[in-house]
C-alpha positions as CSV (number, residue, x, y, z in Angstrom):
1,X,136.0,123.3,97.5
2,X,132.8,125.0,96.4
3,X,133.1,123.5,92.9
4,X,133.5,120.1,94.4
5,X,130.5,120.5,96.6
6,X,128.5,121.8,93.7
7,X,129.4,118.7,91.7
8,X,128.4,116.5,94.6
9,X,125.1,118.3,94.8
10,X,124.2,117.3,91.3
11,X,125.3,113.7,91.9
12,X,123.3,113.6,95.2
13,X,120.2,114.8,93.4
14,X,120.4,111.8,91.0
15,X,121.2,109.4,93.9
16,X,118.3,110.6,96.0
17,X,115.9,110.3,93.0
18,X,116.8,106.6,92.6
19,X,117.2,105.5,96.2
20,X,114.6,107.3,98.2
21,X,111.6,105.7,100.0
22,X,109.2,108.0,101.8
23,X,106.1,106.6,103.5
24,X,103.5,108.5,105.6
25,X,100.7,107.1,107.7
26,X,98.1,109.4,109.3
27,X,96.2,107.5,112.0
28,X,92.9,108.8,113.3
29,X,91.1,107.7,116.4
30,X,87.4,108.3,116.9
31,X,88.1,111.0,119.6
32,X,89.9,113.1,116.8
33,X,93.3,112.4,118.2
34,X,96.0,110.5,116.4
35,X,99.5,110.3,114.9
36,X,101.4,111.0,111.8
37,X,104.3,108.6,111.1
38,X,106.9,109.7,108.5
39,X,109.5,107.1,107.5
40,X,112.3,108.1,105.1
41,X,115.2,106.0,104.0
42,X,118.0,106.2,101.4
43,X,119.6,103.3,99.6
44,X,123.3,102.3,100.0
45,X,124.4,104.3,96.9
46,X,123.0,107.6,98.3
47,X,124.2,106.8,101.8
48,X,127.8,106.3,100.5
49,X,127.7,109.4,98.5
50,X,126.4,111.5,101.4
51,X,129.1,110.1,103.7
52,X,131.8,110.9,101.1
53,X,130.4,114.4,100.7
54,X,130.3,115.0,104.5
55,X,133.9,113.8,104.7
56,X,135.1,116.3,102.0
57,X,132.9,119.2,102.9
58,X,133.2,119.2,106.7
59,X,130.5,121.1,108.6
60,X,129.4,123.0,105.4
61,X,128.2,119.7,104.0
62,X,125.6,119.1,106.7
63,X,124.2,115.8,107.7
64,X,121.0,115.0,105.7
65,X,120.8,111.4,106.9
66,X,121.1,112.5,110.5
67,X,118.5,115.2,109.9
68,X,115.9,112.4,109.2
69,X,116.2,111.4,112.9
70,X,116.9,114.8,114.5
71,X,114.6,115.5,117.4
72,X,115.2,119.3,117.3
73,X,114.4,119.5,113.6
74,X,111.3,117.2,114.2
75,X,110.0,119.6,116.9
76,X,110.5,122.6,114.5
77,X,108.5,120.8,111.8
78,X,105.8,119.9,114.3
79,X,105.3,123.6,115.0
80,X,104.4,124.1,111.4
81,X,101.8,121.3,111.3
82,X,99.2,122.9,113.5
83,X,98.4,123.8,117.1
84,X,98.9,120.9,119.5
85,X,101.1,118.8,117.2
86,X,104.0,117.3,119.1
87,X,106.8,114.8,118.6
88,X,106.0,111.5,120.1
89,X,109.1,109.5,119.0
90,X,112.2,109.8,116.8
91,X,114.0,106.7,115.6
92,X,117.0,106.0,113.4
93,X,116.7,103.4,110.7
94,X,119.7,101.3,109.7
95,X,118.6,98.1,108.0
96,X,119.8,96.2,104.9
97,X,122.1,99.0,103.7
98,X,119.3,101.6,104.0
99,X,119.6,104.5,106.4
100,X,117.2,107.1,107.5
101,X,114.7,108.0,110.1
102,X,111.2,107.5,111.5
103,X,109.4,110.4,113.2
104,X,106.0,109.9,114.9
105,X,104.0,113.1,115.4
106,X,101.0,113.2,117.8
107,X,98.0,115.4,117.6
108,X,95.0,115.9,120.0
109,X,92.6,117.2,117.4
110,X,92.9,116.6,113.7
111,X,90.9,119.7,113.0
112,X,94.0,121.8,113.8
113,X,96.3,119.8,111.6
114,X,97.7,121.1,108.3
115,X,99.9,118.5,106.6
116,X,102.2,118.9,103.6
117,X,103.3,115.6,102.2
118,X,107.0,115.6,101.3
119,X,108.1,118.6,103.4
120,X,110.6,116.5,105.3
121,X,112.2,115.3,102.1
122,X,112.2,118.8,100.7
123,X,114.0,120.1,103.8
124,X,116.6,117.3,103.4
125,X,117.4,118.5,99.9
126,X,117.5,122.2,100.6
127,X,121.2,122.3,100.6
128,X,121.3,120.6,97.2
129,X,119.2,123.1,95.2
130,X,120.9,125.3,92.6
131,X,121.3,128.9,93.9
132,X,118.1,130.9,93.6
133,X,115.9,127.9,92.9
134,X,112.7,127.8,94.9
135,X,110.2,125.0,95.2
136,X,106.7,125.8,94.0
137,X,104.2,126.6,96.7
138,X,101.8,123.9,97.5
139,X,98.6,123.8,99.6
140,X,98.6,121.5,102.7
141,X,96.1,118.8,103.5
142,X,93.4,120.1,105.8
143,X,90.9,118.2,107.9
144,X,87.4,118.7,109.3
145,X,86.2,116.0,111.7
146,X,82.7,116.2,113.2
147,X,80.2,113.6,114.4
148,X,82.4,110.7,113.4
149,X,82.9,111.9,109.8
150,X,86.3,113.1,108.5
151,X,86.4,115.4,105.5
152,X,89.8,115.8,104.0
153,X,90.8,118.4,101.4
154,X,93.0,116.8,98.8
155,X,95.1,119.6,97.4
156,X,95.7,119.7,93.6
157,X,92.8,117.5,92.6
158,X,91.0,119.2,89.8
159,X,93.4,122.1,89.9
160,X,95.6,121.9,86.8
161,X,98.9,123.7,86.5
162,X,98.3,126.6,83.9
163,X,101.8,126.0,82.5
164,X,101.6,122.2,82.4
165,X,100.4,121.9,78.8
166,X,102.8,124.4,77.2
167,X,105.9,122.1,76.8
168,X,106.5,120.6,73.4
169,X,105.6,116.9,73.2
170,X,108.6,114.7,72.9
171,X,108.6,111.0,72.1
172,X,110.5,109.1,74.7
173,X,113.3,107.0,73.1
174,X,114.9,103.9,74.5
175,X,117.9,105.8,75.9
176,X,115.6,108.1,77.8
177,X,113.6,105.2,79.1
178,X,116.8,103.4,80.3
179,X,117.9,106.6,82.0
180,X,114.5,106.9,83.7
181,X,114.8,103.3,85.0
182,X,118.3,104.1,86.4
183,X,117.2,107.3,88.1
184,X,113.8,106.4,89.4
185,X,113.5,102.6,89.4
186,X,113.8,102.2,93.2
187,X,111.8,105.2,94.2
188,X,108.8,104.4,96.4
189,X,106.4,106.9,98.1
190,X,103.1,106.5,99.8
191,X,100.5,108.5,101.8
192,X,97.9,106.6,103.7
193,X,95.1,107.2,106.3
194,X,94.4,104.5,108.9
195,X,91.3,104.2,111.0
196,X,91.9,101.7,113.8
197,X,88.2,101.5,114.7
198,X,87.1,100.8,111.2
199,X,85.6,102.6,108.2
200,X,81.8,102.6,107.9
201,X,81.7,104.3,104.4
202,X,83.9,106.5,102.2
203,X,84.1,108.0,98.8
204,X,87.8,107.3,98.6
205,X,89.0,105.5,95.5
206,X,91.5,103.1,97.1
207,X,90.4,101.4,100.3
208,X,91.7,98.2,101.9
209,X,90.2,97.3,105.2
210,X,90.8,100.2,107.6
211,X,93.3,102.0,105.3
212,X,92.7,104.6,102.7
213,X,95.5,105.2,100.2
214,X,95.8,108.7,98.9
215,X,99.0,108.1,97.0
216,X,101.2,105.1,96.3
217,X,104.0,105.2,93.8
218,X,106.4,102.4,93.0
219,X,108.3,103.7,90.0
220,X,109.8,100.3,89.3
221,X,106.4,98.8,88.6
222,X,105.5,101.7,86.3
223,X,108.7,101.3,84.4
224,X,108.1,97.5,83.9
225,X,105.6,98.5,81.2
226,X,107.7,100.6,78.8
227,X,104.8,101.4,76.5
228,X,102.6,102.5,79.4
229,X,105.3,104.7,80.8
230,X,106.0,106.3,77.4
231,X,102.2,107.0,77.0
232,X,102.1,108.5,80.6
233,X,105.1,110.6,79.8
234,X,103.6,111.9,76.6
235,X,100.2,112.6,78.1
236,X,101.6,114.9,80.8
237,X,98.4,114.6,83.0
238,X,97.5,117.9,84.6
239,X,95.4,116.7,87.5
240,X,95.2,113.7,89.9
241,X,92.1,112.5,88.0
242,X,94.0,112.6,84.7
243,X,97.0,110.9,86.3
244,X,94.7,108.2,87.8
245,X,93.3,107.5,84.3
246,X,96.7,107.4,82.7
247,X,98.0,105.0,85.3
248,X,95.0,102.7,85.3
249,X,95.8,99.1,85.6
250,X,99.4,99.5,86.8
251,X,100.1,97.6,90.0
252,X,101.8,99.7,92.7
253,X,100.6,103.0,91.5
254,X,97.5,104.7,93.1
255,X,96.4,108.3,93.0
256,X,93.3,109.8,94.8
257,X,91.4,112.0,92.3
258,X,88.6,113.3,94.6
259,X,89.0,116.9,95.6
260,X,87.4,116.1,99.0
261,X,87.6,112.7,100.6
262,X,84.9,111.8,103.2
263,X,85.4,109.0,105.7
264,X,82.8,107.9,108.2
265,X,84.2,106.1,111.1
266,X,82.6,103.1,112.7
């Protein structure tokens, strides 16, 4: 049974890569209160595989899809996001073959919030990691809001990985490109900040009305330009700034390169 579950773990990792959508919106009111909405869904292929795994593995297989809309787990996660962060709503999503969950967290003061993008997805995949494998430690987003101005620390910007340039350069062939399309073509992720009252001024790179986009990735659009994707893969950008430059001009891909983003509310 363990060998079967181990095989499914590998298959699941591939399915999750190709079918996952994870979108986050941080909403800030002028009184420093707000919400964080996380929405995560999986496509039909991953859902079918998970359901098959659950049927074969019993209780040991867990329920990653159910975990996306599990109120108890959401409350546990809220406790790690800062003092005063609570769960406002938990909703299941079952639309057009996609399944997942939407969790809305509520905070009274954004100054107390520490937010790590992707934690909920990482938690979902904990059971699929090879034995002994640990995810690299990452710094959370932190916020300072005073006198109507929000200053947000953007972790990783300008902070290259010391090991990132050590791998040998490899030219991506057509087979590798085809495999990338199969594995990542439907993956979509985004992280945005919304200011309902409006934005007076900001140094953010990507602003549309009352919304600041910190990260938006639609892998399918990147893969539509094979030469650009090959160049991006070969460049191995070490920082958000380098990544932003490498991805310049590609629709559906946005990366915030500033180490600190300032937003003045109207």
